[in-house]
N, C-alpha and C positions, 0 to 999 in steps of 0.2 A: 198210676202216675198222674199227678195233677196237671191239667191242661194249662199251658201258658196263655195269658190273656193279651194276645197281640192286638194292636190297634192298626187296622188296615185303612189306607187312604187310596181311594180310586181316582186316578188322575184324568178322568174324562173318558169319552169313548162313545160307542154306539150301543144298541140295545143289549148286546152281549154283556156289557159291563154292568147293566142294571141287574141282570140275573146272576152275575158273578158276585156283586155286592149282596144280593138277596141270599145266596147260598152261604156265603161267609157269615152273614148275620144269623142265619138259621142254625149255624153250628155254635152260636154263642159268642162270637167275636164282635168287638166294637168296630163299626164300619162308618167311615165318613167319605163323602164323595164330592167331587167338584165337576160341574158341567156334564152330568150323566143324564141322558133323556129318561124320563119316567120317575126320577127321584125329585120330590118336591114340585112336581107338575102333574099334568093329567094325561101324559102320553101313555102310561100304563095304569091298570087298576091299582088301587092302593095296596102296597105290599103289607103283609101282616108283621113284617120284621122292622126293627128300629134301625133305620139308616139315616144319618144326619147329612145335611147338605152344608158344605163349607162356603163361606162367603168369598174366599179367595184361594188360589192355588198355594200361596205362601202360607196361609193358615193351615191348610191341609197338610203340607209337608212338615210343618212344625209339630203338629199333633201326632203324626203317624210314625210308627217304627217300621211298618211294612208298606211299601208303595206298589200299587198295581197299575200298570200302564195298559192302554189299549193296544190291540194288535191289528195293523201295524201302529207304531207310535204316532206317526203323522197320518192324517191332517188334523187330528183332534188336539194334539199338543206336540211339543218338541222337547228334545233334551235341553236345548238352549233355554226354552221357557222355564223348565224345571230348575235349572241351575241359577237362572236369573232371579227366580222367585224364592229360592231357598233363603231362610232367615240368615242374615249376616252374622248374628250373634250366637248362632248355634251350629256346632259341627255336624256334618252329615255322616260322620264316621259311624258305621254300624247299621245304618239303614239298609234294608234289603229291597231291591226293586225286581218285581216280576214283569216280564215283557216278552215280546217276540224277538227275533233277531235284530241286532243293532249294528249300525255301520262301525267300522274301526274307530274313526274319530269320536263318535258319540260314546262308544263304550269306554274309550280312554278318558274322555272328559268326566264321565260319571265315576270311574274308578279313582281318578285323581282327586275327586271331591270326597272320596271315602265311602261311596255307595257300592255295595255288593250287588251283583247282577245274577238273576236266574233266568235264563232263556228257556221258556217252557217248551219251545219247539225242539229242544234237545232231550225232553223227557219222553221216554218210550211210549207210555200209555197215552199221553196227550197227542203224540204224532199219529198213533193209530186211530184214535177217536176223531181227531180233526180231519184225517183222510176220509173216514166214513161219511162225515157230515158234508165234506166237500163233494164227494161223489154223488150224494143225494141231491145236492144243489145243482150239479151239472145236469143231471137227468131232468130236474124241474125246469131248467132253462131250455134244454133241448125241446121239451114238449111244448113250452110256452112260445118260443121264438120261431119254431118251424111249423110249416103246414103239413109236414110229412110225419111218418111214424118211425119209431126206433126199430121195430121188427124188420129184419132183413135189410136194414140200411147199411151202407158201407161207411165205416168210421175210421179215420186216421187219428191215432193218439200219439202225440210227440212227448216223450218222456215217460219212463216206466219206473218212477220212484214210488213212494208210499201212496200219493194221491193217484198216480197213473194206474197202479195195480187195482185200487178199489174201484176206480171208474171203469176200467176194462172188465172187471169181474161182473159188475152190474149190467153193463151193456151186453155182455155175453149171455147173461141170464135172460135178457129180453130178446135174444136171438139176433142181435146185431152182428155184423161181420167186421170184426175189429182187426186193424193192422197197426202194429206198434213201430215207431221210429225212435231209436236211441243209439248212442255210440258207446255207452259204457258196457264193457264185456259182461259184467255181472247182471246188468239189467236185460241185455239181449238174451243171456242164458235163461233168466227167469221168465221172460216173455215166451220164449220157445217152449220152455217146460210147461207153461200154462196153455200151450197149444195155440198161440197167436202167431200170425204171419209177421215177420220182421222186415222192415225196410231200413236202409241207411240213408242219410241226408242226400247223398249224390243221386239216389234213385227217385227222389220225390218229384222232380220236375216232370218225369215221364208218366207219373201216376196221379198227380194232384187232381186232374180233371175227373177222375173216376169216383171221388169220395163225395158222399152226401154231407158229412160232418167232419170238420177238422177240430180237434181239441188239443190245445197246447197246455202242458204243465211245466215245461222247461223254462228256467229263468234266463233265457237268452233269445235274441232275435233270430228266429229260424225262418219265418216267412217274410223275407225281404221283398223289395219291389221286383227283382228279377224272378224270384220263385212265384210270387203272386200273379205275375203275368201268365202263368201256365194254369191258373185256376179257372173254373167256369163259374162266373158270377151268379148266373141264374140258378145254379145247381147247389153250390156248396155254402154251408153256414160255418163260420169260424167262431169258436169260443176259446178264450184265453183266460186261464185262471192264475197265471204267474203274476208275481208282484211287479209293480211298475218298474220299468216301462213295458214289461210283457214281452211276448215272443213274436209280435206282429208289427210290421211297419204300418202304422195306422193311417198315415197320410197317403201311402201308396194304395192301401185297401180302399180308402174313400174315393180316390181318383179313378180306381178301376171298377167302382160300383159293387164291391164285394161286401156282403153283410158280415161284419166282424164285430164281436162284442167282448169287451174286457170285463172280467168278473173276479177281481181280486177279493180276498177276504170273504169268500162265499158263505161260510158257516154263520157269519154275523148277519147276513142278509136273508138266508133261507131257514135257518134254525137257531135263532139267537138264544132261545131259552136253553137248549141242550148245550150249545157252544159255551155259554156263560157258566153253566153248571160244571162242565168239564174243566174249564179254566180254574174255577174255584177248587175243585177236587184235586187238580194237579198241584195247586199251591199248598193245600193242606197235606197232601201226600209228601211233598218235598220237605215241608217243615217237620213232619213226624219222622222222616228218615234222616234229617239233618238238624237235630236239636241244638 
């Protein structure tokens, strides 16, 4: 079957999107970018693939039939920016946008404009690979930010979803003593099946001072001011990989002298080449499965 010659437009982003563009171009597709570091500048070594740089987002949207957004969409650009910059004389009907999760209002606005949306965070293989890269990034930051070691350290992991499981597995392999906190029955069952101790939120207050590291993956504020008062500032390092606003009361953590670091979008920071390649491969797999 003859491969369709899609024209991909990269709507900005971090280093991941440079490698997404490079991978799509390597597969023979036309790729145009707008405000992507490393394309048409010296941030990265010159890529051997032909990736053009658009002078405006409007021009990019006009030229492309496939749009690729950064993950998360903000702060690199916004849905409102894209709709504002869309050519007034050209219908957006039929254009396909690849992105991470979008808010309800943003998704509705795009769909109303005729844009189809593919949330790559709903694609099984991308979820798995993204979780692996996220777990590696967490280990990297634990070793960089702490003066202690992972071996025999006491770790609290809040949330046992895809990322939580990958993080817990790698910590266990390094002989960390991992305790999982989750309320979802399926997650609790999985954690126990994987031989991890499980705590429920109501039990955290009495145990928080015992942990060397607290890693949050849950997209909700768990460590509020009341709970953080039970932490031991000189002992425990908090890492939060959840999307903004995260799972920690940052103002309270600062006032209590707690070392807490927010690390959203880890794959783009610690493994942008692999993350960008996986993004592109997910896009190509989706297109081959949905001609």
